[in-house]
C-alpha positions, 0 to 999 in steps of 0.5 A: 461511500462517505465524506470521510473514510470510516472503516479502515481508520477504525481497523488500523486502531483496533488491529494495529497488532496485525502489522509487523510494522504498525501504521502511525497516523501522520496527517489528514489531507483534504484531497488525499484523506488520511496519511499514515507511515509505518513504524520502522519502515522507510518514511518515504512509504506512506499509506493513503486511506482515501475518503472512500476507504480505498487504500494505497501504499504510495512512494511520497518522494516523487521528483518534481520533474516527473510527469508520469507516475506508473506504480503505487506499491499497493492499491486496493480499490473497491466498488461496494454494491449490494445484491438482495439475498446475497449481501455486499460485494465489490463490483470491480471483482470478476463475477467468478471471484466475487465474495459476498458479505453480510454487512459493510464493515465485514466487507471492508475488513475482509476485502480491503484491510486483510489484503493490506495487512498481508501485503505489508507483512510480506513486503516489510518482513524482517525475514525478507530483509534482502528486500529493497525499494527500487526507484526508477526514473526514465526521462519524465516517468517514474516507477517504484517497486520492492524486490529482493536484492538478489533479483537486481539483475532484472533491473540493472539495465534500467537507467537512473535507478536508485535503491533504498532500504525498505526497513529502517528499524533493522538498519538495512544497508544498501549494498550498491 
């Protein structure tokens, strides 16, 4: 769309109070775009706002020996299109779920930004303080996910996993 992200950085400033743990700008990267971290959240979790306004929550501490990275915690990609008499929509959405927006800014607010806020507030919630960040490495592959600690039985058989707190502000302690 544009050479530099336009809408998501604007929304992050205007609507930062929508986040339970607001994003804080860290740096600009010529290949990635804009990089943010969340105040009070484990600093290995970063928000990448790509140059095309796509967003990802990324685990920023990948071991050097990993060749395959399987999981971004959150990804919101859009393929903006326009249909006469209907408006802007995302080409990646299935036609039966497609929503139309009257302008581009509303498209990015509703289609990208609000799902980002919802995901962050759900997964970085102090009400869900049992959530942990699970980092799994097997041979040269790597994946990351957030789950409540009482669901650990599902991953105990995975080799070489570690657990990190999601929230640091509440001083959540690992129990293993």
